[in-house]
VEXBAVO-835994 format. One record per atom (N, C-alpha, C, O): residue number from 1; chain; x, y, z. Coordinates in nm, 2 decimals, padded with zeros to 4 digits. Layout:
# residues N
<NUM; A; <X; Y; Z>>
...
This chain:
# residues 88
<1; A; <05.55; -01.10; -04.41>>
<1; A; <05.54; -01.22; -04.49>>
<1; A; <05.44; -01.19; -04.61>>
<1; A; <05.34; -01.12; -04.59>>
<2; A; <05.47; -01.23; -04.73>>
<2; A; <05.39; -01.22; -04.84>>
<2; A; <05.27; -01.31; -04.83>>
<2; A; <05.28; -01.42; -04.77>>
<3; A; <05.16; -01.28; -04.90>>
<3; A; <05.04; -01.37; -04.91>>
<3; A; <05.01; -01.38; -05.05>>
<3; A; <05.00; -01.29; -05.13>>
<4; A; <04.98; -01.51; -05.10>>
<4; A; <04.94; -01.54; -05.23>>
<4; A; <04.80; -01.59; -05.23>>
<4; A; <04.77; -01.69; -05.17>>
<5; A; <04.71; -01.51; -05.30>>
<5; A; <04.57; -01.55; -05.31>>
<5; A; <04.55; -01.62; -05.45>>
<5; A; <04.58; -01.56; -05.55>>
<6; A; <04.49; -01.74; -05.45>>
<6; A; <04.46; -01.81; -05.57>>
<6; A; <04.31; -01.81; -05.59>>
<6; A; <04.24; -01.88; -05.52>>
<7; A; <04.27; -01.72; -05.68>>
<7; A; <04.13; -01.71; -05.71>>
<7; A; <04.09; -01.82; -05.82>>
<7; A; <04.15; -01.82; -05.92>>
<8; A; <04.00; -01.91; -05.78>>
<8; A; <03.97; -02.02; -05.87>>
<8; A; <03.82; -02.06; -05.86>>
<8; A; <03.74; -02.00; -05.78>>
<9; A; <03.78; -02.15; -05.94>>
<9; A; <03.64; -02.21; -05.93>>
<9; A; <03.66; -02.36; -05.95>>
<9; A; <03.75; -02.41; -06.03>>
<10; A; <03.57; -02.44; -05.89>>
<10; A; <03.58; -02.59; -05.91>>
<10; A; <03.56; -02.64; -06.05>>
<10; A; <03.61; -02.74; -06.09>>
<11; A; <03.48; -02.56; -06.13>>
<11; A; <03.45; -02.60; -06.27>>
<11; A; <03.56; -02.56; -06.37>>
<11; A; <03.55; -02.60; -06.48>>
<12; A; <03.65; -02.48; -06.32>>
<12; A; <03.75; -02.42; -06.41>>
<12; A; <03.87; -02.52; -06.44>>
<12; A; <03.94; -02.56; -06.36>>
<13; A; <03.88; -02.56; -06.57>>
<13; A; <03.98; -02.65; -06.61>>
<13; A; <04.13; -02.60; -06.58>>
<13; A; <04.20; -02.68; -06.52>>
<14; A; <04.16; -02.48; -06.62>>
<14; A; <04.30; -02.43; -06.59>>
<14; A; <04.32; -02.42; -06.44>>
<14; A; <04.43; -02.44; -06.39>>
<15; A; <04.22; -02.40; -06.36>>
<15; A; <04.23; -02.39; -06.21>>
<15; A; <04.26; -02.53; -06.16>>
<15; A; <04.35; -02.55; -06.07>>
<16; A; <04.20; -02.63; -06.22>>
<16; A; <04.22; -02.77; -06.18>>
<16; A; <04.37; -02.81; -06.21>>
<16; A; <04.43; -02.88; -06.13>>
<17; A; <04.42; -02.76; -06.32>>
<17; A; <04.56; -02.79; -06.36>>
<17; A; <04.65; -02.72; -06.26>>
<17; A; <04.76; -02.78; -06.23>>
<18; A; <04.62; -02.61; -06.21>>
<18; A; <04.71; -02.53; -06.12>>
<18; A; <04.70; -02.58; -05.98>>
<18; A; <04.80; -02.56; -05.90>>
<19; A; <04.59; -02.65; -05.94>>
<19; A; <04.57; -02.69; -05.80>>
<19; A; <04.69; -02.77; -05.74>>
<19; A; <04.74; -02.73; -05.63>>
<20; A; <04.73; -02.88; -05.81>>
<20; A; <04.84; -02.95; -05.75>>
<20; A; <04.98; -02.88; -05.75>>
<20; A; <05.06; -02.90; -05.66>>
<21; A; <05.00; -02.79; -05.85>>
<21; A; <05.12; -02.70; -05.85>>
<21; A; <05.12; -02.61; -05.73>>
<21; A; <05.22; -02.59; -05.66>>
<22; A; <05.00; -02.55; -05.71>>
<22; A; <04.99; -02.45; -05.60>>
<22; A; <05.02; -02.52; -05.47>>
<22; A; <05.09; -02.47; -05.38>>
<23; A; <04.96; -02.64; -05.45>>
<23; A; <04.99; -02.72; -05.32>>
<23; A; <05.13; -02.76; -05.31>>
<23; A; <05.19; -02.76; -05.20>>
<24; A; <05.19; -02.80; -05.42>>
<24; A; <05.33; -02.84; -05.42>>
<24; A; <05.43; -02.73; -05.38>>
<24; A; <05.52; -02.75; -05.30>>
<25; A; <05.41; -02.62; -05.44>>
<25; A; <05.50; -02.51; -05.41>>
<25; A; <05.48; -02.44; -05.28>>
<25; A; <05.56; -02.37; -05.23>>
<26; A; <05.36; -02.46; -05.23>>
<26; A; <05.33; -02.41; -05.09>>
<26; A; <05.43; -02.46; -04.99>>
<26; A; <05.47; -02.38; -04.90>>
<27; A; <05.47; -02.58; -05.00>>
<27; A; <05.57; -02.64; -04.91>>
<27; A; <05.71; -02.57; -04.93>>
<27; A; <05.78; -02.55; -04.84>>
<28; A; <05.74; -02.54; -05.06>>
<28; A; <05.87; -02.48; -05.09>>
<28; A; <05.89; -02.34; -05.03>>
<28; A; <06.00; -02.29; -05.00>>
<29; A; <05.77; -02.27; -05.01>>
<29; A; <05.78; -02.13; -04.96>>
<29; A; <05.73; -02.12; -04.82>>
<29; A; <05.69; -02.01; -04.77>>
<30; A; <05.72; -02.23; -04.75>>
<30; A; <05.67; -02.23; -04.61>>
<30; A; <05.75; -02.12; -04.53>>
<30; A; <05.87; -02.11; -04.54>>
<31; A; <05.68; -02.05; -04.44>>
<31; A; <05.74; -01.94; -04.36>>
<31; A; <05.79; -01.82; -04.44>>
<31; A; <05.85; -01.73; -04.38>>
<32; A; <05.76; -01.82; -04.57>>
<32; A; <05.80; -01.70; -04.65>>
<32; A; <05.68; -01.64; -04.72>>
<32; A; <05.67; -01.52; -04.74>>
<33; A; <05.59; -01.73; -04.76>>
<33; A; <05.46; -01.69; -04.83>>
<33; A; <05.35; -01.77; -04.78>>
<33; A; <05.35; -01.89; -04.77>>
<34; A; <05.24; -01.70; -04.74>>
<34; A; <05.12; -01.76; -04.69>>
<34; A; <05.03; -01.78; -04.82>>
<34; A; <05.00; -01.69; -04.89>>
<35; A; <04.99; -01.91; -04.84>>
<35; A; <04.90; -01.94; -04.95>>
<35; A; <04.76; -01.95; -04.91>>
<35; A; <04.73; -02.02; -04.81>>
<36; A; <04.67; -01.89; -04.99>>
<36; A; <04.53; -01.90; -04.96>>
<36; A; <04.45; -01.92; -05.09>>
<36; A; <04.48; -01.85; -05.19>>
<37; A; <04.36; -02.02; -05.09>>
<37; A; <04.28; -02.05; -05.21>>
<37; A; <04.14; -01.97; -05.19>>
<37; A; <04.09; -01.98; -05.08>>
<38; A; <04.10; -01.91; -05.29>>
<38; A; <03.97; -01.83; -05.28>>
<38; A; <03.88; -01.87; -05.39>>
<38; A; <03.90; -01.85; -05.51>>
<39; A; <03.77; -01.94; -05.35>>
<39; A; <03.67; -01.99; -05.45>>
<39; A; <03.58; -01.86; -05.49>>
<39; A; <03.52; -01.80; -05.40>>
<40; A; <03.59; -01.82; -05.61>>
<40; A; <03.52; -01.70; -05.66>>
<40; A; <03.37; -01.71; -05.64>>
<40; A; <03.31; -01.61; -05.63>>
<41; A; <03.32; -01.83; -05.65>>
<41; A; <03.17; -01.84; -05.63>>
<41; A; <03.13; -01.83; -05.48>>
<41; A; <03.02; -01.78; -05.45>>
<42; A; <03.21; -01.88; -05.39>>
<42; A; <03.18; -01.87; -05.25>>
<42; A; <03.22; -01.74; -05.19>>
<42; A; <03.16; -01.69; -05.09>>
<43; A; <03.32; -01.67; -05.25>>
<43; A; <03.37; -01.55; -05.20>>
<43; A; <03.36; -01.44; -05.31>>
<43; A; <03.45; -01.37; -05.35>>
<44; A; <03.23; -01.42; -05.36>>
<44; A; <03.21; -01.32; -05.46>>
<44; A; <03.25; -01.18; -05.42>>
<44; A; <03.30; -01.11; -05.51>>
<45; A; <03.23; -01.14; -05.30>>
<45; A; <03.26; -01.01; -05.25>>
<45; A; <03.41; -00.99; -05.26>>
<45; A; <03.46; -00.88; -05.31>>
<46; A; <03.49; -01.09; -05.21>>
<46; A; <03.64; -01.07; -05.22>>
<46; A; <03.69; -01.07; -05.36>>
<46; A; <03.78; -00.99; -05.39>>
<47; A; <03.63; -01.16; -05.45>>
<47; A; <03.67; -01.16; -05.59>>
<47; A; <03.64; -01.02; -05.65>>
<47; A; <03.72; -00.97; -05.73>>
<48; A; <03.53; -00.96; -05.61>>
<48; A; <03.49; -00.83; -05.66>>
<48; A; <03.59; -00.72; -05.61>>
<48; A; <03.62; -00.63; -05.69>>
<49; A; <03.62; -00.73; -05.49>>
<49; A; <03.72; -00.64; -05.43>>
<49; A; <03.85; -00.63; -05.50>>
<49; A; <03.91; -00.53; -05.52>>
<50; A; <03.89; -00.75; -05.55>>
<50; A; <04.02; -00.76; -05.63>>
<50; A; <04.00; -00.75; -05.78>>
<50; A; <04.09; -00.78; -05.85>>
<51; A; <03.88; -00.72; -05.82>>
<51; A; <03.85; -00.71; -05.96>>
<51; A; <03.89; -00.83; -06.04>>
<51; A; <03.96; -00.82; -06.15>>
<52; A; <03.85; -00.95; -06.00>>
<52; A; <03.89; -01.07; -06.07>>
<52; A; <03.80; -01.09; -06.18>>
<52; A; <03.68; -01.11; -06.17>>
<53; A; <03.86; -01.08; -06.30>>
<53; A; <03.78; -01.09; -06.43>>
<53; A; <03.79; -01.23; -06.49>>
<53; A; <03.70; -01.27; -06.56>>
<54; A; <03.90; -01.30; -06.47>>
<54; A; <03.92; -01.44; -06.52>>
<54; A; <04.00; -01.52; -06.42>>
<54; A; <04.07; -01.46; -06.33>>
<55; A; <03.98; -01.65; -06.43>>
<55; A; <04.05; -01.74; -06.34>>
<55; A; <04.13; -01.84; -06.41>>
<55; A; <04.09; -01.88; -06.52>>
<56; A; <04.23; -01.90; -06.35>>
<56; A; <04.28; -01.86; -06.22>>
<56; A; <04.36; -01.73; -06.23>>
<56; A; <04.42; -01.69; -06.33>>
<57; A; <04.35; -01.66; -06.12>>
<57; A; <04.43; -01.53; -06.10>>
<57; A; <04.50; -01.55; -05.96>>
<57; A; <04.44; -01.58; -05.86>>
<58; A; <04.62; -01.51; -05.97>>
<58; A; <04.71; -01.52; -05.85>>
<58; A; <04.74; -01.38; -05.81>>
<58; A; <04.80; -01.30; -05.89>>
<59; A; <04.70; -01.34; -05.69>>
<59; A; <04.73; -01.20; -05.64>>
<59; A; <04.82; -01.21; -05.52>>
<59; A; <04.80; -01.28; -05.43>>
<60; A; <04.93; -01.14; -05.54>>
<60; A; <05.04; -01.13; -05.44>>
<60; A; <05.02; -01.01; -05.35>>
<60; A; <05.02; -00.90; -05.40>>
<61; A; <05.02; -01.03; -05.22>>
<61; A; <05.00; -00.92; -05.13>>
<61; A; <05.12; -00.90; -05.03>>
<61; A; <05.18; -01.00; -05.00>>
<62; A; <05.15; -00.78; -05.00>>
<62; A; <05.25; -00.75; -04.90>>
<62; A; <05.18; -00.65; -04.80>>
<62; A; <05.13; -00.55; -04.85>>
<63; A; <05.18; -00.68; -04.68>>
<63; A; <05.11; -00.60; -04.58>>
<63; A; <04.96; -00.58; -04.62>>
<63; A; <04.91; -00.47; -04.61>>
<64; A; <04.90; -00.68; -04.68>>
<64; A; <04.76; -00.68; -04.72>>
<64; A; <04.73; -00.58; -04.84>>
<64; A; <04.62; -00.54; -04.86>>
<65; A; <04.84; -00.54; -04.91>>
<65; A; <04.82; -00.45; -05.02>>
<65; A; <04.88; -00.53; -05.15>>
<65; A; <04.98; -00.59; -05.14>>
<66; A; <04.80; -00.52; -05.26>>
<66; A; <04.84; -00.59; -05.38>>
<66; A; <04.97; -00.53; -05.43>>
<66; A; <04.99; -00.41; -05.45>>
<67; A; <05.07; -00.62; -05.46>>
<67; A; <05.20; -00.58; -05.52>>
<67; A; <05.21; -00.63; -05.66>>
<67; A; <05.29; -00.58; -05.74>>
<68; A; <05.14; -00.74; -05.69>>
<68; A; <05.15; -00.80; -05.83>>
<68; A; <05.04; -00.90; -05.85>>
<68; A; <04.98; -00.95; -05.75>>
<69; A; <05.02; -00.94; -05.97>>
<69; A; <04.92; -01.05; -06.00>>
<69; A; <04.96; -01.11; -06.13>>
<69; A; <05.02; -01.05; -06.22>>
<70; A; <04.92; -01.24; -06.14>>
<70; A; <04.93; -01.31; -06.27>>
<70; A; <04.80; -01.38; -06.29>>
<70; A; <04.73; -01.43; -06.20>>
<71; A; <04.76; -01.39; -06.42>>
<71; A; <04.63; -01.45; -06.46>>
<71; A; <04.66; -01.57; -06.55>>
<71; A; <04.74; -01.55; -06.65>>
<72; A; <04.59; -01.68; -06.53>>
<72; A; <04.60; -01.79; -06.62>>
<72; A; <04.70; -01.90; -06.57>>
<72; A; <04.78; -01.88; -06.48>>
<73; A; <04.68; -02.02; -06.63>>
<73; A; <04.76; -02.13; -06.59>>
<73; A; <04.90; -02.11; -06.64>>
<73; A; <04.93; -02.05; -06.74>>
<74; A; <05.00; -02.16; -06.56>>
<74; A; <05.14; -02.15; -06.60>>
<74; A; <05.22; -02.27; -06.54>>
<74; A; <05.17; -02.33; -06.45>>
<75; A; <05.33; -02.30; -06.60>>
<75; A; <05.41; -02.41; -06.55>>
<75; A; <05.47; -02.37; -06.41>>
<75; A; <05.48; -02.26; -06.37>>
<76; A; <05.49; -02.47; -06.34>>
<76; A; <05.54; -02.46; -06.20>>
<76; A; <05.67; -02.37; -06.20>>
<76; A; <05.68; -02.28; -06.11>>
<77; A; <05.76; -02.39; -06.29>>
<77; A; <05.88; -02.31; -06.29>>
<77; A; <05.86; -02.16; -06.31>>
<77; A; <05.92; -02.08; -06.25>>
<78; A; <05.76; -02.13; -06.39>>
<78; A; <05.72; -01.99; -06.42>>
<78; A; <05.66; -01.93; -06.29>>
<78; A; <05.69; -01.81; -06.25>>
<79; A; <05.58; -02.00; -06.22>>
<79; A; <05.52; -01.95; -06.10>>
<79; A; <05.62; -01.93; -05.99>>
<79; A; <05.62; -01.83; -05.92>>
<80; A; <05.71; -02.03; -05.98>>
<80; A; <05.82; -02.01; -05.88>>
<80; A; <05.92; -01.90; -05.92>>
<80; A; <05.96; -01.82; -05.82>>
<81; A; <05.95; -01.88; -06.04>>
<81; A; <06.03; -01.77; -06.08>>
<81; A; <05.97; -01.63; -06.05>>
<81; A; <06.03; -01.54; -06.00>>
<82; A; <05.84; -01.62; -06.07>>
<82; A; <05.76; -01.50; -06.03>>
<82; A; <05.77; -01.48; -05.88>>
<82; A; <05.80; -01.37; -05.84>>
<83; A; <05.74; -01.58; -05.80>>
<83; A; <05.75; -01.57; -05.66>>
<83; A; <05.89; -01.53; -05.61>>
<83; A; <05.90; -01.45; -05.52>>
<84; A; <05.99; -01.60; -05.67>>
<84; A; <06.13; -01.57; -05.62>>
<84; A; <06.16; -01.42; -05.65>>
<84; A; <06.23; -01.36; -05.57>>
<85; A; <06.12; -01.37; -05.77>>
<85; A; <06.15; -01.23; -05.80>>
<85; A; <06.08; -01.14; -05.70>>
<85; A; <06.13; -01.03; -05.68>>
<86; A; <05.97; -01.17; -05.65>>
<86; A; <05.90; -01.09; -05.55>>
<86; A; <05.96; -01.10; -05.41>>
<86; A; <05.93; -01.01; -05.33>>
<87; A; <06.03; -01.20; -05.38>>
<87; A; <06.09; -01.22; -05.25>>
<87; A; <06.22; -01.14; -05.23>>
<87; A; <06.27; -01.13; -05.12>>
<88; A; <06.27; -01.09; -05.34>>
<88; A; <06.40; -01.02; -05.33>>
<88; A; <06.39; -00.88; -05.27>>
<88; A; <06.49; -00.81; -05.25>>
């Protein structure tokens, strides 16, 4: 199963825009993609491990290895298209 890490911060405007989209599509991909939110301030070490330079950043993992990433807010359809392309 793929895993999607959402690196965010509570003070980040674009992150706040993406939060409801992230929660909404989580249901669409149940049993296919595991969704995890990662607060960059609470998880500084993990953010450093993934070289997170700006937020929001979405890191897609397969077998705990990064296979792709997207940075910045995006429309729900764009996020879903990206995830669908990775599930093939």
